[in-house]
Z-matrix of the N, CA and C atoms (Angstrom, degrees):
N
C 1 1.457
C 2 1.518 1 108.68
N 3 1.299 2 114.37 1 143.77
C 4 1.457 3 118.17 2 -179.76
C 5 1.530 4 110.44 3 -97.23
N 6 1.304 5 115.84 4 178.39
C 7 1.464 6 121.65 5 -175.61
C 8 1.528 7 111.78 6 -65.03
N 9 1.314 8 117.76 7 -32.96
C 10 1.457 9 121.23 8 -178.60
C 11 1.539 10 110.61 9 -63.42
N 12 1.315 11 117.24 10 -39.79
C 13 1.460 12 121.41 11 178.62
C 14 1.527 13 110.05 12 -67.73
N 15 1.318 14 118.05 13 -39.67
C 16 1.461 15 121.27 14 178.20
C 17 1.524 16 111.01 15 -64.08
N 18 1.315 17 117.71 16 -42.38
C 19 1.467 18 121.28 17 178.73
C 20 1.523 19 109.67 18 -64.41
N 21 1.325 20 117.17 19 -44.02
C 22 1.461 21 120.66 20 178.88
C 23 1.525 22 110.79 21 -60.58
N 24 1.316 23 117.92 22 -44.91
C 25 1.468 24 121.52 23 179.27
C 26 1.525 25 111.47 24 -63.73
N 27 1.321 26 117.34 25 -40.99
C 28 1.460 27 121.21 26 178.82
C 29 1.524 28 110.63 27 -62.65
N 30 1.329 29 117.48 28 -45.92
C 31 1.466 30 121.31 29 -179.90
C 32 1.525 31 110.33 30 -64.84
N 33 1.325 32 117.39 31 -41.34
C 34 1.462 33 120.62 32 179.14
C 35 1.525 34 111.42 33 -62.66
N 36 1.313 35 117.21 34 -45.34
C 37 1.467 36 120.92 35 178.95
C 38 1.523 37 110.58 36 -64.08
N 39 1.311 38 117.59 37 -41.06
C 40 1.458 39 121.93 38 178.47
C 41 1.526 40 111.23 39 -62.03
N 42 1.315 41 117.80 40 -47.56
C 43 1.469 42 121.25 41 -179.03
C 44 1.529 43 111.85 42 -66.63
N 45 1.309 44 117.55 43 -40.62
C 46 1.465 45 120.13 44 178.08
C 47 1.523 46 110.15 45 -65.53
N 48 1.324 47 117.41 46 -40.62
C 49 1.458 48 120.97 47 176.99
C 50 1.519 49 112.74 48 -61.67
N 51 1.329 50 116.67 49 -44.62
C 52 1.464 51 120.66 50 178.08
C 53 1.527 52 110.27 51 -63.57
N 54 1.338 53 117.99 52 -40.58
C 55 1.466 54 121.07 53 179.13
C 56 1.525 55 111.86 54 -63.66
N 57 1.314 56 117.37 55 -41.34
C 58 1.466 57 120.59 56 179.24
C 59 1.517 58 110.71 57 -66.34
N 60 1.323 59 116.93 58 -43.02
C 61 1.469 60 120.65 59 179.63
C 62 1.522 61 110.51 60 -66.26
N 63 1.333 62 117.86 61 -39.83
C 64 1.461 63 120.93 62 178.53
C 65 1.524 64 110.93 63 -65.05
N 66 1.324 65 117.69 64 -41.94
C 67 1.461 66 120.58 65 178.76
C 68 1.521 67 111.26 66 -65.57
N 69 1.318 68 117.49 67 -29.44
C 70 1.464 69 121.52 68 179.10
C 71 1.521 70 112.35 69 -78.40
N 72 1.322 71 117.72 70 0.84
C 73 1.456 72 120.72 71 177.10
C 74 1.516 73 114.31 72 99.31
N 75 1.319 74 117.95 73 9.35
C 76 1.463 75 120.61 74 178.99
C 77 1.518 76 111.48 75 -69.90
N 78 1.308 77 116.23 76 155.24
C 79 1.461 78 120.75 77 177.48
C 80 1.512 79 110.34 78 -145.56
N 81 1.319 80 114.65 79 154.50
C 82 1.458 81 122.17 80 173.91
C 83 1.517 82 107.93 81 -101.04
N 84 1.318 83 116.48 82 138.90
C 85 1.459 84 122.30 83 -175.88
C 86 1.520 85 109.15 84 -124.41
N 87 1.335 86 116.00 85 136.73
C 88 1.464 87 121.83 86 173.62
C 89 1.519 88 107.48 87 -127.79
N 90 1.329 89 116.11 88 129.77
C 91 1.464 90 121.01 89 -179.84
C 92 1.525 91 109.88 90 -114.79
N 93 1.332 92 114.97 91 135.91
C 94 1.465 93 122.18 92 176.03
C 95 1.515 94 108.32 93 -121.82
N 96 1.321 95 117.13 94 134.05
C 97 1.457 96 121.12 95 174.21
C 98 1.524 97 108.17 96 -92.10
N 99 1.321 98 116.21 97 121.22
C 100 1.458 99 121.77 98 -178.86
C 101 1.522 100 110.46 99 -83.17
N 102 1.327 101 115.60 100 171.20
C 103 1.472 102 121.21 101 -175.48
C 104 1.525 103 112.67 102 -61.02
N 105 1.333 104 117.83 103 -33.20
C 106 1.467 105 119.87 104 -178.16
C 107 1.529 106 112.81 105 -86.99
N 108 1.324 107 117.79 106 5.77
C 109 1.453 108 121.44 107 175.17
C 110 1.525 109 114.82 108 96.06
N 111 1.326 110 117.15 109 -8.38
C 112 1.456 111 118.74 110 177.93
C 113 1.535 112 110.32 111 -76.86
N 114 1.300 113 115.84 112 159.23
C 115 1.466 114 120.87 113 -177.93
C 116 1.525 115 108.73 114 -112.29
N 117 1.337 116 115.59 115 124.33
C 118 1.463 117 121.49 116 175.78
C 119 1.525 118 107.40 117 -97.55
N 120 1.329 119 115.98 118 128.23
C 121 1.461 120 121.74 119 -178.85
C 122 1.516 121 109.74 120 -111.88
N 123 1.318 122 116.18 121 126.54
C 124 1.457 123 121.80 122 175.87
C 125 1.520 124 107.48 123 -112.68
N 126 1.334 125 116.45 124 134.43
C 127 1.456 126 120.26 125 -178.82
C 128 1.522 127 110.21 126 -121.25
N 129 1.302 128 115.39 127 146.80
C 130 1.459 129 122.62 128 175.90
C 131 1.519 130 107.47 129 -124.87
N 132 1.325 131 115.77 130 116.15
C 133 1.459 132 121.05 131 -178.79
C 134 1.516 133 109.12 132 -140.77
N 135 1.300 134 116.66 133 162.77
C 136 1.451 135 122.69 134 -179.13
C 137 1.517 136 112.04 135 -72.82
N 138 1.319 137 117.61 136 -27.17
C 139 1.453 138 121.88 137 -170.50
C 140 1.517 139 111.81 138 -93.18
N 141 1.348 140 115.58 139 136.28
C 142 1.461 141 121.00 140 178.92
C 143 1.524 142 111.04 141 -72.79
N 144 1.324 143 116.29 142 -45.13
C 145 1.467 144 121.90 143 176.85
C 146 1.521 145 108.01 144 -123.94
N 147 1.298 146 115.74 145 137.16
C 148 1.462 147 120.78 146 -179.13
C 149 1.522 148 109.64 147 -108.25
N 150 1.321 149 117.28 148 150.90
C 151 1.466 150 119.71 149 176.74
C 152 1.523 151 110.19 150 -66.27
N 153 1.327 152 116.54 151 163.10
C 154 1.458 153 118.25 152 177.53
C 155 1.529 154 110.73 153 -62.07
N 156 1.297 155 114.55 154 155.34
C 157 1.464 156 119.67 155 -177.25
C 158 1.521 157 110.86 156 -65.82
N 159 1.343 158 116.96 157 142.94
C 160 1.468 159 118.51 158 172.71
C 161 1.519 160 108.76 159 -71.48
N 162 1.294 161 116.69 160 -175.78
C 163 1.462 162 119.17 161 176.41
C 164 1.518 163 106.95 162 -62.83
N 165 1.305 164 115.97 163 118.98
C 166 1.460 165 120.67 164 -175.40
C 167 1.527 166 110.01 165 101.83
N 168 1.316 167 117.72 166 -166.59
C 169 1.470 168 120.75 167 -176.88
C 170 1.526 169 111.70 168 -71.68
N 171 1.321 170 115.96 169 154.33
C 172 1.457 171 121.28 170 179.52
C 173 1.522 172 111.11 171 -73.70
N 174 1.331 173 117.47 172 -41.63
C 175 1.457 174 121.18 173 -178.15
C 176 1.517 175 110.66 174 -125.45
N 177 1.312 176 115.78 175 142.36
C 178 1.454 177 122.40 176 174.77
C 179 1.527 178 107.97 177 -111.85
N 180 1.306 179 116.43 178 128.39
C 181 1.461 180 120.56 179 -178.24
C 182 1.526 181 110.11 180 -70.91
N 183 1.319 182 115.35 181 130.53
C 184 1.453 183 121.58 182 -179.97
C 185 1.522 184 109.68 183 -98.55
N 186 1.322 185 116.01 184 -48.41
C 187 1.461 186 122.39 185 179.73
C 188 1.518 187 107.44 186 -123.56
N 189 1.315 188 116.47 187 131.33
C 190 1.459 189 122.70 188 -178.54
C 191 1.518 190 108.76 189 -127.27
N 192 1.339 191 117.74 190 125.24
C 193 1.455 192 120.87 191 177.62
C 194 1.519 193 108.60 192 -140.89
N 195 1.312 194 117.07 193 107.29
C 196 1.458 195 125.35 194 -178.80
C 197 1.527 196 109.74 195 51.86
N 198 1.327 197 118.65 196 -114.83
C 199 1.465 198 121.47 197 -176.50
C 200 1.523 199 112.37 198 -90.46
N 201 1.325 200 117.95 199 1.45
C 202 1.462 201 121.68 200 -175.75
C 203 1.525 202 110.28 201 -114.63
N 204 1.331 203 115.26 202 151.34
C 205 1.460 204 120.00 203 178.21
C 206 1.523 205 109.12 204 -151.61
N 207 1.304 206 115.07 205 156.61
C 208 1.461 207 122.67 206 172.46
C 209 1.515 208 106.19 207 -119.50
N 210 1.338 209 116.62 208 132.54
C 211 1.457 210 120.77 209 -175.28
C 212 1.520 211 111.25 210 -131.91
N 213 1.320 212 114.81 211 154.52
C 214 1.462 213 123.48 212 174.82
C 215 1.523 214 107.98 213 -126.57
N 216 1.338 215 118.31 214 159.80
C 217 1.462 216 119.74 215 176.63
C 218 1.533 217 110.65 216 -59.59
N 219 1.321 218 116.70 217 136.42
C 220 1.468 219 120.53 218 -177.51
C 221 1.520 220 112.10 219 -66.48
N 222 1.325 221 117.63 220 -28.65
C 223 1.463 222 119.78 221 179.43
C 224 1.529 223 111.43 222 -91.34
N 225 1.326 224 117.56 223 5.11
C 226 1.468 225 124.13 224 179.18
C 227 1.525 226 112.46 225 53.57
N 228 1.317 227 116.69 226 31.71
C 229 1.461 228 122.52 227 177.88
C 230 1.528 229 107.68 228 -114.74
N 231 1.329 230 118.45 229 108.76
C 232 1.460 231 120.54 230 -179.15
C 233 1.525 232 111.44 231 -62.64
N 234 1.346 233 118.04 232 147.25
C 235 1.470 234 120.81 233 -179.14
C 236 1.528 235 113.98 234 -59.14
N 237 1.329 236 118.76 235 -30.36
C 238 1.458 237 118.22 236 -176.39
C 239 1.527 238 112.42 237 -68.23
N 240 1.327 239 118.75 238 -18.09
C 241 1.459 240 121.13 239 177.67
C 242 1.525 241 109.91 240 -65.08
N 243 1.339 242 117.40 241 -41.00
C 244 1.466 243 120.77 242 177.15
C 245 1.521 244 110.75 243 -65.79
N 246 1.321 245 117.55 244 -37.52
C 247 1.465 246 120.24 245 178.79
C 248 1.520 247 110.92 246 -67.57
N 249 1.317 248 117.91 247 -34.11
C 250 1.463 249 120.60 248 176.43
C 251 1.523 250 110.86 249 -67.18
N 252 1.331 251 117.28 250 -28.42
C 253 1.458 252 122.04 251 176.43
C 254 1.519 253 112.60 252 -77.89
N 255 1.335 254 117.86 253 -5.47
C 256 1.459 255 122.13 254 177.13
C 257 1.505 256 114.50 255 94.68
N 258 1.335 257 118.79 256 8.06
C 259 1.464 258 120.73 257 179.17
C 260 1.526 259 109.50 258 -78.85
N 261 1.331 260 116.55 259 144.02
C 262 1.473 261 122.24 260 178.15
C 263 1.507 262 109.47 261 -118.49
N 264 1.325 263 116.36 262 145.83
C 265 1.469 264 121.09 263 179.57
C 266 1.504 265 109.43 264 -125.83
């Protein structure tokens, strides 16, 4: 196999992994500290509307690196499970 096939396989595995994690309710988080000391949090997730938070926080950070983080639902229940049950948000 040549390098082109290895790069293609790496990109395919990366994209499939990101898609599976996104479908499971994972999100990417970016935090900015503003001039007055408050923290602005921006989130990137697959879902337009999320279910209400369970008891406790909605997301638990799994990987944290400086201003960036990757999080999963703390109850390990993906949002699409509630939609399959017929709940609307």
